[in-house]
Each structure stands twice: as structure tokens, then as C-alpha cells.
TIDRENBA-575776 format. One record per residue (C-alpha): residue in one letter; x, y, z. Coordinates in pm, whole numbers, plus 32768, in hexadecimal, padded with zeros to 4 digits. Layout:
BEGIN
AXYZ...
This chain:
BEGIN
M800080008000T808E814D7F98L80B0827A807CS7FA483407FC2T7EAA82237FEBM7EEB82128161L7EBD838A818AL7D74838080C7A7CEE826481A0S7D42831B82E3L7C928458826AL7B5783918216V7B5482F88372Q7B78844B841AT7A6584F5834DA796583DA836EP7832844C8438A781283B78590P76DB82E285D6P75C883998693P75CA8354880BR74B98278888FE73D1830C8994L73F082488AD5S72E582178BD7A72F182A88D34R73A3816E8DB4G74AB81828CA2D74A1800F8C4CS73D580098B0AP7371810389FDR7217819B8A22R712881678903P70AC82B0886BP6F3982F3888DS6E6B8273876DA6D6C833F86AFL6C03831C871CA6ADD83088635P69E4842B8648A68D0833686A3V699482C187D4L69C684288849R68578479881AA67F4834888E5A68E983A989FBF685D850B8A13E66F084B389DEG668E84DF8B4BD673F862E8B76P6671876E8B8BP66A288778A7DV679F89838AD1A66978A908A9AF65C089F28BABL66E189FB8CA1R67318B638C47G65CB8BCA8C8BA65C48B0E8DD6A67078BB68E49T668C8D148DF6A653B8CCF8E99L65E78C5B8FD8A66B38D9E8FE0L657C8E748F92A662A8F008E5FE65318EA98D4CP65108F9B8C25D63978FB28C5AR63CD90258DC0A64B4913D8D51R63C491AF8C3FS62A091AC8D34M6364927E8E29L63B493828D1FS624C938C8CA9R61C293BC8E08A62B994D58E4ER624D95828D0CW60D795728D50A60E295A78EC7A60CB97238EA0L5F6E97058E0AL5EE796998F5AP5E8D97BE903DE5EF397F391A2L5DBD97B39273R5D74984C93C6V5C4097F09490R5BD398AB95C9L5AC5985296C2D5A4D995697BFR5944990D98C1R58CF9A0599CAF57F999C69AFDS57619AE69BC8R56629B159CDBT55B19C549D4CE54DD9C939E7ES53F19DBE9EBDL530E9E3D9FCFD51D19F039F78L512B9F82A0B8A5041A077A009R4FA59F639F3AA4F819E88A06BA4EC79FA1A121T4DC89FC9A00BD4D9F9E569FC7P4DB99D7EA0FEL4DB79C40A02FT4EF79C9F9F77T504B9C359FFBP512C9D64A025V52679C9C9FD3G52BE9C679E62L53B69B5E9DE1D54369B549C7CS55419A6F9BDEM55F29A7A9A8EN569B995E99CCD574999EE989AM5806990D979ER58DA99A39689Y598A98E4956FE5A9899749492W5B6A98D9937FR5C6999749295A5D1998F7915AT5E5699A490E0W5F0D996A8F96D607499D48F54L60779A358DE5G61F39A458DD9R621498D98E42I612698758D2CV621999048C2BF634D98708CD6N634B979B8E0DP649D979B8EC2D6454963B8F3FE649295BE8DDCV660796038E05G661C95208F35A654B94158E89S662E941F8D55T676693FF8E2DH66D492D48EE4A666E92368D99L67D692558D19R685691AC8E54M675B90948E25A67D4906A8CBDE693E904B8D33V68DF8F488E38R68138E888D37R69318E898C3CE6A2D8E0D8D3DL69438CFA8DB4E68F58C848C54T6A688C818BFCV6AB78BA48D27V69938ABB8CDEI69F98A948B70R6B658A4F8BCDL6B0A89478CD0Y6A0488A98BEEF6AEB88708AC6E6C1488138B9ER6B3F86FB8C2CR6ADD868B8ACFR6C46868F8A5CL6CB485BA8B82K6B9B84C28B45A6BFD84A489D6E6D69846C8A36A6D0283668B34L6C3D82AA8A2AA6D5C82B88931T6E71825A8A26D6ED980F38A5FA6E23805B8B88S6F657FBE8C0DD6FE281118C87G6F4D81028DE3A6FDF822F8E98P6FA183318D85G6E3F82B18D5BV6DF782DE8ECDR6E7F84408EC6V6DA984968D99E6C7184088E3FI6CB284CF8F7FR6CE1860B8EB3I6B9A85CA8DFAQ6AE385A58F46E6B8286E98FC0L6B0A87A18E8AE69AA87198EB6A69A8878F9021E6A1788EA8FB6L690688F68EACD680588938FB2A688289A4909BL68698AAD8F8CT67138A408F0FG666B89E89057G66698873900FA65D588968EB0F66E087B68E18S6690868D8EF8R651886C48EE4W652486BB8D68R65EE857A8D60T650F84D78E66S63D485338DA7R646584AD8C62A64CD836B8D0ET636E83308D98D62BB83808C50P6235824F8B99P62EE81F38A59A625A82708916T61908176884BP623B812986FD
């Protein structure tokens, strides 16, 4: 073998790509099998008993009293409150008693009592309605209602963001658990515990709506084909 042939062979050995490293399991004794792809029908069957994310969003905002309808109602009531007048009602009742002595009349008429007794029971009612025309044009309470509505919108947006993140993180973990090899015991247990933690957080944010939906779907009779 010539010198040029030996140099060419050594260059080919140095430039050859190295084989990709195998991913080992947590124990380090055997390579872990990559997760396989799941069919869409399998995923749909796994998530069939889950409530829609819109239902959980609405339950979370209702629990925090931050619904859009509540904010709109508050603004509308602040706008039309100035049309109602300020009412004042007054009740005045007066009792009086007068006594008199008429001696001249008693002298002329012996049958007449000289002492006179009169009483008075007077009842007076008064009511008053007052409108503030300036508040009809612009009610300052609308500013406070608008500020509170903006705060409710911020709370609602933060709650819905958290619910959406937890909801789809749970779905992603369930899909990974279905696609992962069942022989990996420790990772599967960790994934299952994390899924239960996410479900508990969703229940806390929605007032138990997540569990109630799944329980109701589990007790429903199967549909007739």
C-alpha cells in the first residue's frame, strides 16, 4: 500500500460521521423507546369524557364573579340610575286638647255644663321627588363602574389564561402517557401524579366543575347505535 493510499484512508476515517447517541432510560441500562404516534381516533376516545375548555372558562369566571354580563349590567345601571328621583316622605301628626269654662252660659242655662273640652288629632303627609338634571346628562358613578369593569376584565383574562394552560398541559401529558412504553414505571407514575395535580387545580379554579362534568358523563347511559 502506497503512502498516498494510507493518507486517503485515514482522512476518510476521521471525516466519517459519528453514529447518533442512543437515549438511555433513567436507570441507564437500556435505551428508551421513543414515543409512538397515536391515531386521532385514540386521542378522541381518551378525551371524550373531558369538559370543553369554554365550559371551564365560564365556570372559573362565574366563581370569581367576573362575568362579562355582570360588568355590562353594572355599567347600564350606573347610566340609568340618574333617571330615578330622590324621594323624601314626611309624616306629621299633632295631638292637642283645649279646656274652657263658661260661667255666664251656665247661669242662664242650668242644664248646661260650664266646662268645655275639645281635642284635635291632625295628620299631615308630605312627599317630595327631586331630579338632578346634570346627573342625567353625565353620571359620575359611570367612571367608577367603568374602572371596576376593567378590573373584572383583567381578572377574567388571567383566570382564563391559567385554565387554558392547565387544561392543555393535562391533555399533553395524557397523550404522552398513552404513547410512551408501559414498561417505564417511574416516569409513568410521575406523569399520572402530575395529571391528578392539574385536575385538582382545575377543580379549585372552577369550583368543582371539572369533576362534576366528568362524573355526569360517566353516569350517563351509552348512546344507542
